[in-house]
Steps between C-alpha positions, in 0.01 A plus 500: 500500500527656853357823366196324365452321831521828696268671251240222528497531873440878465173428310401201713184600684472180699561551870788318655477276794613623841604246765591469867587211721381476850664292767407429861785406731576531869217750582555719195362552148753578225364667190754479210459669170569289186652638183511391138810493286523601138135603496376164620263406787627545852713209627780665698436563872738798521287716735468732663377309803245627749478323837185507715413313819250214463258694724497792254155615402372338179479840331861575582609161350279560192652848449854355523411245230348776279819707542713193414292440182541863405881470521530225239728587206565302181856598432695341792824346391478120498754351743780336304660287766461367855655808658252730323210273618627539859480877459136463390403305815712711733236763589249232608749294693640810672145612598438153644837476683600195290823414328367253242186432303458145650507642855240756405275265313509224757263698731307699236168483325463670165264627233524722198265773388473601135307796374399575139243770415375515854437124525687315770625146495599346834727203456565309824812280531586196700841443660666166446740336739800666329357852542399542138156647419267368231151611393178369656262529203180406691550801737560756219252788487409758229362816656383843404391809688648412838573770757847508659333367817338208323827420317700508824250276685495250209871456476563495874246220530652307211848529649374392840347193335829431306708530810298242692478267198868522408622454865275194558 
């Protein structure tokens, strides 16, 4: 059965989704690559992580996102326990100087960028009082043909909006 599954993926011409998360926290942007497990869509924020200052040029931010999308894999081992999940979040927490996810999330705004066949999907999130993020469907955007500069400006603006909304 595993052989047939691997063989079918070899002949699968459908492009796979690439994903990155973008966080804004304490004067920095954090671009985190997401990975899929077992051939599935990306859902594991295992990095690498790129950190840029919030005053970075929009093109620089857009290029970091494009690099993050390009690093997505679909064969990352799925974390089996809490300790393995801690290892997944460790690069982001280390880059932000935080020890725990709640301490990081408490001051962050977030969105996710998916790319399939050159089309981008920007999925903003809202932070709740416990530091969890959930989707904001009315702010979702489907885009095509953006330059790195346009992408960087769009996501920086969205995270600025989210930061003021979530901290209100």
